[in-house]
C-alpha positions in Angstrom: -35.1 17.0 -27.0 -35.0 14.3 -24.9 -36.4 11.0 -26.6 -37.7 8.3 -24.3 -35.7 5.1 -23.0 -36.8 2.1 -25.4 -38.7 -0.2 -23.4 -38.5 -4.2 -24.5 -41.8 -4.7 -23.9 -43.3 -1.7 -26.6 -40.5 -2.0 -29.1 -41.6 -3.2 -32.6 -41.0 -6.7 -33.5 -39.6 -7.3 -36.9 -39.7 -10.5 -39.1 -37.0 -11.5 -40.5 -38.9 -13.2 -43.1 -41.3 -10.3 -45.2 -44.3 -12.9 -45.7 -45.3 -13.3 -42.4 -47.9 -16.5 -43.9 -47.0 -20.2 -42.4 -49.2 -23.0 -43.8 -51.1 -24.7 -41.6 -50.3 -28.2 -40.5 -52.2 -31.0 -41.4 -53.5 -33.0 -38.4 -54.4 -36.1 -40.0 -52.3 -39.6 -39.7 -50.7 -40.4 -42.8 -52.3 -42.8 -44.8 -50.6 -46.1 -44.1 -50.5 -48.8 -46.7 -48.3 -51.6 -46.7 -46.8 -52.3 -50.5 -46.4 -55.5 -52.2 -43.1 -54.9 -54.8 -42.6 -55.8 -58.4 -40.6 -58.4 -57.4 -41.8 -59.9 -54.6 -43.7 -63.6 -54.7 -46.1 -64.6 -52.4 -47.5 -67.9 -51.4 -49.8 -68.4 -48.6 -52.4 -66.4 -46.6 -52.0 -62.4 -46.4 -53.9 -60.2 -44.0 -54.0 -57.2 -42.1 -56.0 -54.2 -41.2 -53.9 -51.6 -43.0 -54.8 -50.9 -46.8 -52.6 -53.2 -49.1 -51.0 -51.9 -52.5 -50.1 -55.0 -54.7 -47.5 -54.4 -57.2 -46.1 -58.1 -57.3 -47.4 -61.6 -57.4 -49.8 -63.7 -54.5 -51.0 -66.8 -54.6 -53.0 -68.0 -51.9 -55.9 -65.8 -49.9 -55.6 -62.0 -49.3 -58.1 -61.2 -46.2 -58.2 -57.5 -45.7 -61.3 -57.1 -43.8 -61.5 -53.7 -42.8 -59.4 -52.1 -45.4 -58.7 -51.6 -48.8 -56.8 -53.9 -51.4 -55.3 -52.3 -54.8 -53.9 -54.4 -57.3 -51.2 -52.2 -59.4 -50.8 -52.6 -63.0 -48.1 -54.8 -62.9 -49.7 -56.7 -59.6 -51.0 -60.5 -60.6 -53.3 -61.9 -58.1 -54.3 -65.7 -58.2 -56.0 -65.8 -54.8 -59.6 -65.0 -53.1 -59.4 -61.4 -51.9 -61.5 -60.7 -48.7 -61.9 -56.9 -48.2 -64.1 -53.6 -47.5 -62.8 -52.0 -51.3 -60.9 -53.8 -53.9 -59.4 -51.6 -56.7 -57.9 -53.6 -59.9 -55.7 -52.0 -62.4 -53.7 -55.8 -62.8 -54.9 -59.0 -63.0 -56.8 -61.1 -60.8 -57.6 -64.4 -60.7 -60.2 -66.0 -58.1 -63.3 -64.8 -56.2 -64.0 -61.1 -55.1 -65.9 -60.6 -51.7 -66.3 -56.8 -50.5 -68.1 -55.2 -47.8 -68.3 -51.8 -49.6 -67.0 -51.2 -53.4 -65.3 -53.1 -55.9 -63.5 -51.2 -58.7 -62.2 -52.5 -61.8 -59.9 -50.2 -63.8 -60.0 -50.4 -67.7 -56.6 -51.9 -67.5 -57.9 -54.5 -65.0 -58.9 -58.0 -65.9 -60.8 -60.1 -63.2 -61.6 -64.1 -63.7 -63.6 -65.3 -61.0 -66.8 -64.7 -58.9 -67.6 -61.3 -57.4 -70.0 -60.6 -53.9 -70.6 -56.7 -53.4 -72.8 -54.0 -52.6 -71.4 -51.6 -55.5 -69.3 -52.3 -58.4 -67.6 -50.4 -61.1 -66.4 -51.6 -64.0 -64.5 -49.1 -66.4 -64.0 -49.0 -70.4 -61.8 -51.6 -71.6 -61.5 -53.5 -68.3 -62.4 -57.4 -68.7 -64.5 -59.7 -66.0 -65.4 -63.2 -66.8 -67.5 -65.1 -64.1 -70.7 -64.5 -61.7 -71.4 -61.1 -60.4 -74.1 -60.6 -57.4 -74.2 -57.1 -56.0 -76.4 -57.1 -52.9 -76.8 -54.7 -49.6 -75.1 -55.8 -46.5 -78.4 -56.3 -44.9 -78.9 -59.0 -47.5 -75.4 -60.2 -47.2 -76.2 -60.8 -43.2 -79.5 -62.9 -44.4 -78.3 -65.4 -46.3 -75.9 -66.0 -43.7 -78.9 -66.7 -41.2 -80.2 -70.3 -40.8 -83.3 -70.8 -43.5 -86.6 -71.9 -41.9 -86.5 -75.9 -41.1 -88.9 -77.8 -43.8 -92.2 -77.5 -42.6 -91.7 -74.6 -41.0 -93.9 -71.6 -42.1 -91.5 -68.5 -43.2 -92.2 -65.1 -41.3 -94.2 -62.8 -43.5 -90.8 -60.5 -43.8 -88.9 -63.4 -45.6 -91.6 -63.5 -48.7 -89.9 -63.0 -52.1 -91.1 -60.1 -52.5 -89.8 -58.3 -49.3 -86.5 -60.2 -49.8 -86.6 -59.0 -53.4 -87.2 -55.3 -52.4 -84.6 -55.4 -50.1 -82.1 -56.7 -52.2 -82.8 -54.7 -54.7 -82.3 -51.2 -52.3 -79.3 -49.4 -52.3 -77.1 -51.5 -54.5 -75.6 -49.9 -57.5 -73.4 -51.5 -60.6 -72.0 -49.3 -63.2 -70.7 -50.3 -66.1 -68.7 -47.7 -68.6 -70.0 -48.0 -72.2 -67.8 -50.8 -74.2 -66.9 -52.5 -70.7 -66.6 -56.5 -71.6 -68.7 -58.5 -68.7 -69.4 -62.0 -69.0 -71.5 -63.5 -66.0 -72.9 -66.4 -65.3 -76.5 -66.0 -62.9 -76.7 -69.0 -60.5 -78.5 -69.4 -56.9 
């Protein structure tokens, strides 16, 4: 019997790898994060547009308006911090202003005033200072000019409406046993 000639197009293709599965490649961009190492000391202003992890020491100001600032377990920050999100695992002395969330972990310590829409304080964390939890909307209202003396306030600016707006969408979470000391000031 004659066998038909092998046509390369019809020939079976065998893979040298017995497992034909290939995992999908991640399409997402790598997480960009700047790191300040344990032995690094910075005095002055630190700002940027990417996330920042601090395991060293910063004295001055930290401004990362659209990003996350994380203070590691070895981190010491003696500065006012302004960021979208702040995570404290080390020691911070200074005021914190967040546009999204403040998270103080169990080994974290904060001495200073806080303004944020959301806050989480884990069991064992230490907070000393004023804590103001308010929505982004109420932060914008506070920055708007107040009516001049003798001018009538709009009905929407009534204290009852302002209280309802300030209470809407705010959150504060304190774990059992957390030490929180605050001053109430207007």
